N, C-alpha and C positions, 0 to 999 in steps of 0.2 A: 636322188642320185640319178635318176634317168635324164634330168635336165642338163647334166654335165656329161652325159653320154656313158656313165657307168652301166653295166650290166651284172645281175646277180649271178653268182656261178651255179652250175648244175649240181644237182645232189650226187651224181656219179663223180663230178669232178672234186667236190669236197671229200667224198669217200676214199678216193684213190690218193688224195693229198694227205688225209690223217694217217693213211696206212704207211705211205714212204717217209713222211717227215718224222724225225724222232720226237717223242713225246718228252723227253727231258727238256727242251727248249721252252715249251709253254709251262712246265713245271718250274723252272728256275724264273721265268718272267713273272709268274705269279707271286713267288716269294719276294722278288726284287720290288715289284710294284707294291706289294703290301708294306714293306719295309720303308719304301720312299715316301708313301701316303703317311705313315705314322711319323716319319722324319719332318714332313711339312706342317703337320697338325698334330702335336702331342695330346690335344683332348680326344682326337678320333682314336688313339690307342688306349688312352685311360678309360673311356667310357663314362658310365654312371656308377660310380663307386658309392656315392652317398644315398642311394634311392632304394626304395623296395626293401626286400628280405635281406639284402646284401649289405645294408646300412652298418649292421653291427659286426662286420668283419672287415678288417683293415688290410686284408692280404688278397693277393690274386687267387681267383677261384676258377678251376678248369672243369669242365665236363667231357667225358669220353663216351663214345657211342659209336654204332655202325649202322649202315643203311644199306639195303639190298637193292639192286638194280636188276630187273629181269631182262634177259636176252632172249634172241631167237635160237630155240635149241638146233634146228634144222641146219642153221648158218654158222653156228658158233660150236664148236667142239671142245675148246680149249678152257671153256668156263662151265664144264658140266657140273651142275648143283645136286640133282637128284636124278631120278630114273628118266624122266622126260623134260627136265627142265635145265636151263642154264642161265647163270646169273653172276654178276660181278658185285664187289662188295667194297664199300669205302670206310675206312676207319678215320675217324676224326676227333681231334682235340680241339675244343672251342673254349675262347675266354669268355666267360658269363659276363664280365663287366663291359667289354667293348663289343661283343656278339660277333667276334671275329674268329676265323679257323687259325689255330697256331701249329698243327701238324695234321698231315693227312696221308693216307695210305690206299691206293686203288690197286685190288686184287681180286682173285676168285673168291666165290662165296663158299667154296667147300671147306675152307679152313675155318676152325673153331675161333671165336673172339679172344678167348683167353691166351691163345698163341701169339697174339699180337699185342698183348697188354704191356709187356715191358719195353717194347719199341715206341709204342704211342705215348708212355708216360715217362719216357727218357728225358725229355727236356724240362720236367717239373723241378723247381728249386726247392730248397728247404724253407720250411715254414709256410709253404702254399698250400692249398687245398684242392683235392680232386676227387669228383663225384662220378661214379660210374655204376653200370647195371651189373646185375648178379653173373651175367654171361661172361664179364672180365674177372670173376673172382678166381685167383689162383694163389693159395696160401703162401707159396714161395715168393710169388710177386709182392704180396701184401708184406711179407718179411722185409723185402728189399726196399719198400717204401718208407717202412719204419726206420731201417738203417740210415736212409737218406734224410730222415726228419720230415716226411712229408705226410701232412693229415689227409685221411681218406674216408669217405662214406659210401656204403653200398648196401645192397639188400643181401640178407642172408638166404642161402639155398635151402630147400625144403628138408633134404636129407643131411643138413650139417649136425655133426654130433658135438656135444659140449657138455661141460660140467660147470654148475654154478659155483663160483667162488664167494661172491658176496652181493646182496642187494643194495642198490644205491636209493636214495629217497626220489620218489617219483613225483612229478608235478601234478597238480589237479587238472582234471579235464580228461582227454582222450589217451592219455599214457597209462598203458597197462602194467608193463614191466621195464625196469631198467636195471640191468645186471652187468656185472663183471664176470665173463666166463671164460673157460680154458677149453680150447679146441684142440684137434690132433695135432701133435708136435710139441705140445706144451706152451703154445702161445697164449697170451691172455689178450683178449678183446672186449669191447663193451657191446652189449646187446639191448637194444631198445625196440620194444613191441609197442604199437600203437595203432588206434583208429584212425585212417587217412581216408579222405573223400576222393574217390576215384571214378570219373564218368558220372557224377551225381549221386553216387552209392558209397557207403561207409565200409571200408574194408580194412581188415586186421593185417597189417604189414609188419616185418621185422627188419630192422636196420642192424648193421654192425659198423663200428668205427673204432680208430685207435685213439681217440681223444677222450680222456676221463673227465674233463673240466667243462665241457659245453653242456648246456641244459638239453633234456631230451626233446624240447621244442624245437631248439635250433637244429639238432640232428635231422628231424623231419623236414624242416623249412629247406635245409640245404639239399636234401634229396628231392625235393618237390622242383627246385630250380632246375634239376636235370631236364625237365621238360622243355627248357629252352631250346636244347640242341635238336629235340624232335621238331620243333617249330622251325628251326633252320633247314633242316632236310625236307620238309613240307615246301618252304618257300622256293628252294634250289631246284626240287624236282617239278613243281607246278608252274611256277612262274617263268623259270628259264628252259622248260622243256627237256629237262634231263632224262625223262623217261623214254625217249625217242632217239636212237642212235643212228648216225648216218654211216657208219662203218661196222665191219664184223670183226675186225682184229683187235687184239689186246692194245695195240699201239693207238688205234682210233678211239677206242672207249677212254683211254687216259686223256687224249686230246680233249675230248668232249667234256670230261668231267672237270679238268683244270680250267678250261675255257670258261666253264659255268661258275667256278669259284672266283675268276678274275672279274667276271662281270658283276658279280654279286659284291665284291669288295669296292669297285668303282661306284656301283650305285649307292652303296652304304656311305661312301665318303661324300658323294654329291648330296645326300639327304643330310647329312652332319653339316655340310656348309650352308644349306638352306636354313636349318635350325639355328645355326649360329648368326646369319643375317638377319633372322626374325627378331632374335633375342636383342641384337643391336639396333634394330628399328624401335623396338619397344623401349628400349633404354634412351634413345633419342627422343623419342615422344614424351616420355616422363620428365626428361631434364628441360624441355621445351614447355611444357605445362607448368613446370614450377617457376620457370623464371618469366614467362610473358604473362603479365596481368590481365591482358585483354582475352585470355583462352576461356573456355567454357568452365573448367574446372576451377572451383574456388572464387567465381564471380557472378553470383546470381543476379546482380543488379543490372547486367547488360543483357543477358540472354533469358532473363526470368529464372522462376524457382518451380519446383515441383511441390505440389501439396496435395493431400489426399481428400478426396470428395467424401463428404460425411454422410450422403446419402447412399451411394452405390458402392463406395469403397475403392473407386476407380481412380487411379493417379492422373491428374491432369496437369499440364504444364501452363502456369499462369505467366503471362509475359507481361512486363512492365514497358508501355510505349513511351516515346519521348515527343514532346511538343516541338513541332516543326517551326523555325523561325521564319517568316515570309522574306523573300528577296525582293529587292527594289526591280521594277520592271527597266529593260533597256530598250532602246531603239533598235529596229532591225537593220537600219542603214548605217548610222553613225556610231552604233554601240556606245552612245552617251545616255545617262540618266535622263528621262522625261521629265520636264516641269509640270506643274499644275496646269498652267495654260495650255501645254501641248496636249494634255490629257482631255481638256475640254473640247479643243479643236478636232482631236481625233474621235 
Protein backbone atom coordinates (compact mmCIF):
# COMPACT_ATOMS: atom_id res chain seq x y z
CA UNK A 1 0.00 0.00 0.00
CA UNK A 2 2.88 2.35 0.69
CA UNK A 3 4.13 1.85 -2.87
CA UNK A 4 0.98 3.35 -4.37
CA UNK A 5 0.88 6.25 -1.95
CA UNK A 6 -1.82 4.93 0.40
CA UNK A 7 -1.56 5.92 4.04
CA UNK A 8 -3.14 3.95 6.89
CA UNK A 9 -5.88 5.89 8.68
CA UNK A 10 -5.26 7.01 12.22
CA UNK A 11 -6.91 5.38 15.19
CA UNK A 12 -8.72 8.60 16.06
CA UNK A 13 -10.01 8.91 12.49
CA UNK A 14 -11.42 5.37 12.51
CA UNK A 15 -13.04 5.95 15.89
CA UNK A 16 -14.72 9.14 14.71
CA UNK A 17 -15.86 7.51 11.44
CA UNK A 18 -17.39 4.55 13.28
CA UNK A 19 -19.20 6.94 15.57
CA UNK A 20 -20.67 9.07 12.81
CA UNK A 21 -21.48 6.55 10.07
CA UNK A 22 -24.64 4.48 10.68
CA UNK A 23 -23.99 0.83 11.53
CA UNK A 24 -26.98 -0.29 9.48
CA UNK A 25 -24.81 0.09 6.36
CA UNK A 26 -22.22 -2.51 7.38
CA UNK A 27 -24.95 -4.79 8.71
CA UNK A 28 -26.84 -4.79 5.39
CA UNK A 29 -23.56 -5.15 3.50
CA UNK A 30 -22.64 -8.25 5.51
CA UNK A 31 -25.93 -10.04 4.81
CA UNK A 32 -25.88 -9.04 1.13
CA UNK A 33 -22.33 -10.30 0.65
CA UNK A 34 -23.15 -13.56 2.43
CA UNK A 35 -26.19 -14.07 0.21
CA UNK A 36 -24.19 -13.25 -2.91
CA UNK A 37 -21.43 -15.74 -2.07
CA UNK A 38 -23.97 -18.47 -1.46
CA UNK A 39 -25.48 -17.74 -4.87
CA UNK A 40 -22.10 -17.92 -6.59
CA UNK A 41 -21.17 -21.22 -4.95
CA UNK A 42 -24.05 -23.39 -3.67
CA UNK A 43 -21.60 -25.80 -2.04
CA UNK A 44 -20.35 -22.93 0.13
CA UNK A 45 -23.83 -22.61 1.66
CA UNK A 46 -24.53 -26.34 1.83
CA UNK A 47 -21.33 -27.16 3.71
CA UNK A 48 -20.45 -30.70 4.76
CA UNK A 49 -23.72 -32.43 5.44
CA UNK A 50 -22.52 -35.99 5.03
CA UNK A 51 -19.53 -35.98 7.37
CA UNK A 52 -18.93 -36.36 11.05
CA UNK A 53 -21.70 -36.64 13.59
CA UNK A 54 -24.16 -34.83 11.32
CA UNK A 55 -24.22 -37.57 8.68
CA UNK A 56 -27.25 -39.25 10.24
CA UNK A 57 -29.38 -36.08 9.99
CA UNK A 58 -30.64 -34.87 6.61
CA UNK A 59 -31.99 -31.51 7.76
CA UNK A 60 -30.39 -28.20 8.62
CA UNK A 61 -29.03 -27.95 12.18
CA UNK A 62 -28.59 -24.61 13.97
CA UNK A 63 -26.64 -23.67 17.09
CA UNK A 64 -27.64 -20.67 19.18
CA UNK A 65 -25.35 -19.02 21.71
CA UNK A 66 -24.01 -15.66 22.85
CA UNK A 67 -20.60 -14.20 23.60
CA UNK A 68 -19.68 -11.30 25.87
CA UNK A 69 -17.21 -8.65 24.71
CA UNK A 70 -15.70 -6.63 27.53
CA UNK A 71 -15.51 -2.86 27.19
CA UNK A 72 -13.89 -0.02 29.13
CA UNK A 73 -16.18 0.97 32.00
CA UNK A 74 -14.75 4.48 32.46
CA UNK A 75 -15.48 5.45 28.84
CA UNK A 76 -18.65 3.48 28.14
CA UNK A 77 -21.66 4.09 30.33
CA UNK A 78 -24.34 2.79 27.94
CA UNK A 79 -23.18 -0.83 28.31
CA UNK A 80 -22.99 -1.13 32.08
CA UNK A 81 -22.91 -4.84 32.86
CA UNK A 82 -22.11 -5.13 36.55
CA UNK A 83 -20.94 -2.84 39.31
CA UNK A 84 -17.62 -1.92 37.74
CA UNK A 85 -17.83 -3.57 34.36
CA UNK A 86 -19.15 -2.74 30.91
CA UNK A 87 -19.73 -5.25 28.15
CA UNK A 88 -21.56 -5.86 24.89
CA UNK A 89 -23.13 -9.16 23.89
CA UNK A 90 -23.60 -10.79 20.51
CA UNK A 91 -26.41 -13.32 20.10
CA UNK A 92 -25.73 -15.58 17.14
CA UNK A 93 -27.43 -18.38 15.27
CA UNK A 94 -25.02 -20.50 13.24
CA UNK A 95 -25.54 -23.17 10.61
CA UNK A 96 -23.51 -26.18 11.76
CA UNK A 97 -23.19 -27.58 8.23
CA UNK A 98 -21.73 -24.52 6.53
CA UNK A 99 -20.24 -22.99 9.72
CA UNK A 100 -21.69 -19.60 8.72
CA UNK A 101 -23.73 -17.18 10.84
CA UNK A 102 -27.43 -17.08 9.98
CA UNK A 103 -28.62 -14.39 12.41
CA UNK A 104 -26.87 -11.95 14.74
CA UNK A 105 -27.84 -9.35 17.33
CA UNK A 106 -25.37 -6.96 18.98
CA UNK A 107 -26.69 -5.45 22.21
CA UNK A 108 -25.69 -4.78 25.80
CA UNK A 109 -24.80 -7.65 28.12
CA UNK A 110 -27.20 -6.66 30.90
CA UNK A 111 -30.15 -8.52 29.36
CA UNK A 112 -30.61 -12.25 29.94
CA UNK A 113 -30.22 -14.65 27.04
CA UNK A 114 -33.74 -16.07 27.18
CA UNK A 115 -35.14 -12.59 26.44
CA UNK A 116 -33.65 -12.83 22.96
CA UNK A 117 -34.48 -16.51 22.36
CA UNK A 118 -37.62 -15.89 20.29
CA UNK A 119 -35.92 -13.30 18.09
CA UNK A 120 -32.84 -15.45 17.42
CA UNK A 121 -34.87 -18.58 16.58
CA UNK A 122 -37.48 -16.78 14.49
CA UNK A 123 -36.02 -17.82 11.11
CA UNK A 124 -35.87 -21.56 11.77
CA UNK A 125 -38.22 -23.54 9.53
CA UNK A 126 -40.33 -26.59 10.31
CA UNK A 127 -38.43 -29.87 10.46
CA UNK A 128 -35.07 -28.25 11.25
CA UNK A 129 -33.07 -28.74 14.46
CA UNK A 130 -31.81 -26.09 16.87
CA UNK A 131 -29.36 -26.66 19.73
CA UNK A 132 -28.82 -24.07 22.47
CA UNK A 133 -27.53 -23.77 26.01
CA UNK A 134 -29.72 -23.80 29.09
CA UNK A 135 -29.40 -20.01 29.33
CA UNK A 136 -31.91 -19.82 26.45
CA UNK A 137 -34.41 -22.16 28.12
CA UNK A 138 -37.84 -20.53 28.31
CA UNK A 139 -40.75 -22.96 28.43
CA UNK A 140 -43.05 -20.58 26.59
CA UNK A 141 -40.44 -20.30 23.85
CA UNK A 142 -40.06 -24.09 23.76
CA UNK A 143 -43.83 -24.44 23.38
CA UNK A 144 -43.66 -22.01 20.46
CA UNK A 145 -40.98 -24.15 18.80
CA UNK A 146 -43.19 -27.22 19.28
CA UNK A 147 -46.09 -25.45 17.59
CA UNK A 148 -43.82 -24.57 14.64
CA UNK A 149 -42.65 -28.23 14.40
CA UNK A 150 -39.02 -27.36 15.14
CA UNK A 151 -36.90 -29.97 16.91
CA UNK A 152 -34.75 -28.64 19.75
CA UNK A 153 -32.08 -29.99 22.12
CA UNK A 154 -30.81 -28.23 25.24
CA UNK A 155 -29.64 -28.86 28.77
CA UNK A 156 -32.02 -28.98 31.71
CA UNK A 157 -31.68 -26.47 34.50
CA UNK A 158 -30.74 -27.74 37.93
CA UNK A 159 -33.97 -26.49 39.51
CA UNK A 160 -36.29 -27.92 36.85
CA UNK A 161 -39.26 -29.65 38.45
CA UNK A 162 -40.71 -32.63 36.62
CA UNK A 163 -42.73 -35.80 37.06
CA UNK A 164 -41.76 -39.03 35.33
CA UNK A 165 -44.44 -40.31 32.96
CA UNK A 166 -42.65 -43.38 31.60
CA UNK A 167 -39.15 -44.79 31.17
CA UNK A 168 -37.78 -45.51 27.72
CA UNK A 169 -35.37 -48.26 26.80
CA UNK A 170 -31.86 -46.96 27.43
CA UNK A 171 -28.82 -47.82 25.34
CA UNK A 172 -25.88 -49.70 26.71
CA UNK A 173 -22.94 -47.56 27.68
CA UNK A 174 -22.95 -44.13 29.27
CA UNK A 175 -26.71 -43.50 29.15
CA UNK A 176 -28.05 -43.45 32.73
CA UNK A 177 -31.74 -42.54 32.20
CA UNK A 178 -34.05 -41.97 29.26
CA UNK A 179 -37.47 -40.75 30.37
CA UNK A 180 -40.57 -38.92 29.22
CA UNK A 181 -41.32 -36.35 31.91
CA UNK A 182 -44.00 -33.75 32.56
CA UNK A 183 -42.83 -30.26 33.49
CA UNK A 184 -44.69 -27.24 34.83
CA UNK A 185 -47.60 -26.28 32.64
CA UNK A 186 -48.45 -29.86 31.67
CA UNK A 187 -45.94 -30.09 28.81
CA UNK A 188 -44.27 -33.44 28.15
CA UNK A 189 -40.60 -33.49 27.14
CA UNK A 190 -37.92 -36.11 26.91
CA UNK A 191 -35.18 -36.18 29.55
CA UNK A 192 -31.86 -37.93 28.86
CA UNK A 193 -29.23 -38.32 31.57
CA UNK A 194 -25.79 -39.47 30.43
CA UNK A 195 -22.08 -39.38 31.23
CA UNK A 196 -20.29 -37.00 28.87
CA UNK A 197 -16.58 -36.21 28.65
CA UNK A 198 -15.94 -32.51 29.33
CA UNK A 199 -12.35 -31.21 29.43
CA UNK A 200 -11.01 -34.73 29.79
CA UNK A 201 -13.31 -35.64 32.69
CA UNK A 202 -16.56 -37.60 32.79
CA UNK A 203 -19.50 -35.48 33.92
CA UNK A 204 -23.15 -36.37 34.42
CA UNK A 205 -25.26 -34.06 32.21
CA UNK A 206 -29.03 -33.89 31.73
CA UNK A 207 -30.50 -33.05 28.32
CA UNK A 208 -34.08 -32.35 27.30
CA UNK A 209 -35.61 -32.51 23.84
CA UNK A 210 -38.99 -32.68 22.16
CA UNK A 211 -38.11 -35.58 19.84
CA UNK A 212 -39.11 -38.99 21.25
CA UNK A 213 -37.74 -41.03 18.32
CA UNK A 214 -34.03 -40.23 18.41
CA UNK A 215 -31.67 -42.55 20.22
CA UNK A 216 -30.24 -41.10 23.46
CA UNK A 217 -26.77 -41.24 21.92
CA UNK A 218 -27.93 -38.99 19.08
CA UNK A 219 -29.29 -36.48 21.58
CA UNK A 220 -25.89 -36.31 23.29
CA UNK A 221 -24.07 -36.04 19.97
CA UNK A 222 -26.29 -33.18 18.84
CA UNK A 223 -25.58 -31.16 21.94
CA UNK A 224 -21.88 -31.91 21.59
CA UNK A 225 -21.89 -30.19 18.21
CA UNK A 226 -22.98 -26.99 19.94
CA UNK A 227 -19.32 -26.54 20.81
CA UNK A 228 -18.68 -25.55 17.17
CA UNK A 229 -20.19 -22.15 17.80
CA UNK A 230 -17.78 -21.68 20.70
CA UNK A 231 -14.94 -22.37 18.27
CA UNK A 232 -16.42 -19.75 15.95
CA UNK A 233 -16.42 -17.14 18.74
CA UNK A 234 -12.82 -17.98 19.54
CA UNK A 235 -11.74 -17.56 15.92
CA UNK A 236 -13.49 -14.23 15.53
CA UNK A 237 -12.22 -12.80 18.81
CA UNK A 238 -8.61 -13.94 18.59
CA UNK A 239 -7.88 -14.02 14.86
CA UNK A 240 -9.80 -10.86 13.90
CA UNK A 241 -8.93 -8.96 17.10
CA UNK A 242 -12.52 -8.36 18.12
CA UNK A 243 -11.58 -7.86 21.77
CA UNK A 244 -10.03 -4.42 21.07
CA UNK A 245 -12.47 -1.73 19.95
CA UNK A 246 -11.58 1.54 18.24
CA UNK A 247 -14.59 3.48 19.49
CA UNK A 248 -16.66 3.80 22.65
CA UNK A 249 -20.14 4.36 21.23
CA UNK A 250 -22.71 1.66 20.52
CA UNK A 251 -22.57 2.48 16.82
CA UNK A 252 -18.78 1.99 16.75
CA UNK A 253 -19.05 -1.40 18.48
CA UNK A 254 -21.64 -2.61 15.98
CA UNK A 255 -19.46 -1.38 13.11
CA UNK A 256 -16.47 -3.39 14.28
CA UNK A 257 -18.48 -6.54 15.07
CA UNK A 258 -20.14 -6.72 11.66
CA UNK A 259 -16.86 -5.86 9.95
CA UNK A 260 -15.25 -8.83 11.66
CA UNK A 261 -18.13 -11.09 10.58
CA UNK A 262 -17.77 -9.85 7.01
CA UNK A 263 -14.04 -10.57 6.94
CA UNK A 264 -14.69 -14.02 8.41
CA UNK A 265 -17.18 -14.90 5.65
CA UNK A 266 -14.78 -13.69 2.94
CA UNK A 267 -11.91 -15.74 4.37
CA UNK A 268 -14.20 -18.74 4.64
CA UNK A 269 -15.21 -18.39 0.99
CA UNK A 270 -11.57 -18.12 -0.07
CA UNK A 271 -10.67 -21.27 1.87
CA UNK A 272 -13.60 -23.09 0.27
CA UNK A 273 -12.33 -22.10 -3.17
CA UNK A 274 -8.86 -23.40 -2.37
CA UNK A 275 -10.24 -26.75 -1.22
CA UNK A 276 -12.32 -27.00 -4.38
CA UNK A 277 -9.24 -26.21 -6.51
CA UNK A 278 -7.19 -28.86 -4.71
CA UNK A 279 -9.93 -31.44 -5.25
CA UNK A 280 -10.01 -30.55 -8.96
CA UNK A 281 -6.23 -30.90 -9.22
CA UNK A 282 -6.34 -34.32 -7.55
CA UNK A 283 -9.09 -35.44 -9.92
CA UNK A 284 -7.06 -34.32 -12.94
CA UNK A 285 -3.98 -36.14 -11.66
CA UNK A 286 -5.93 -39.34 -11.13
CA UNK A 287 -7.41 -39.17 -14.61
CA UNK A 288 -3.96 -38.54 -16.15
CA UNK A 289 -2.43 -41.48 -14.27
CA UNK A 290 -5.17 -43.77 -15.52
CA UNK A 291 -4.85 -42.71 -19.17
CA UNK A 292 -1.06 -42.29 -19.48
CA UNK A 293 0.74 -45.68 -19.71
CA UNK A 294 4.10 -44.00 -19.10
CA UNK A 295 3.19 -42.83 -15.59
CA UNK A 296 4.71 -44.29 -12.47
CA UNK A 297 1.45 -45.81 -11.32
CA UNK A 298 0.84 -49.29 -12.76
CA UNK A 299 4.08 -49.40 -14.86
CA UNK A 300 6.89 -50.85 -12.73
CA UNK A 301 8.81 -52.11 -15.79
CA UNK A 302 10.00 -48.60 -16.61
CA UNK A 303 10.54 -46.98 -13.24
CA UNK A 304 11.34 -50.11 -11.26
CA UNK A 305 9.51 -51.83 -8.46
CA UNK A 306 9.70 -51.87 -4.67
CA UNK A 307 10.49 -54.99 -2.76
CA UNK A 308 11.22 -55.73 0.86
CA UNK A 309 14.69 -56.61 2.01
CA UNK A 310 14.64 -59.96 3.78
CA UNK A 311 17.46 -59.00 6.09
CA UNK A 312 16.52 -55.62 7.53
CA UNK A 313 12.94 -55.26 6.44
CA UNK A 314 13.65 -51.97 4.66
CA UNK A 315 11.83 -51.13 1.45
CA UNK A 316 14.23 -50.74 -1.42
CA UNK A 317 13.60 -49.60 -4.93
CA UNK A 318 14.92 -52.06 -7.46
CA UNK A 319 15.51 -50.27 -10.75
CA UNK A 320 15.66 -52.10 -14.03
CA UNK A 321 18.15 -50.48 -16.43
CA UNK A 322 17.89 -50.72 -20.22
CA UNK A 323 20.91 -51.47 -22.39
CA UNK A 324 21.97 -48.48 -24.44
CA UNK A 325 22.42 -48.93 -28.20
CA UNK A 326 25.69 -47.28 -29.37
CA UNK A 327 25.35 -44.61 -32.02
CA UNK A 328 27.46 -44.37 -35.10
CA UNK A 329 30.14 -41.70 -34.85
CA UNK A 330 29.84 -38.59 -37.01
CA UNK A 331 32.45 -36.23 -38.37
CA UNK A 332 32.57 -32.84 -36.68
CA UNK A 333 32.96 -30.99 -39.95
CA UNK A 334 30.79 -32.69 -42.54
CA UNK A 335 28.34 -34.40 -40.21
CA UNK A 336 28.65 -37.54 -42.39
CA UNK A 337 29.34 -41.04 -41.05
CA UNK A 338 33.06 -41.95 -40.92
CA UNK A 339 34.25 -44.88 -42.99
CA UNK A 340 36.70 -47.51 -41.62
CA UNK A 341 39.51 -45.99 -43.72
CA UNK A 342 38.85 -42.55 -42.23
CA UNK A 343 39.03 -44.02 -38.74
CA UNK A 344 42.47 -45.49 -39.49
CA UNK A 345 43.72 -42.16 -40.74
CA UNK A 346 42.40 -40.35 -37.69
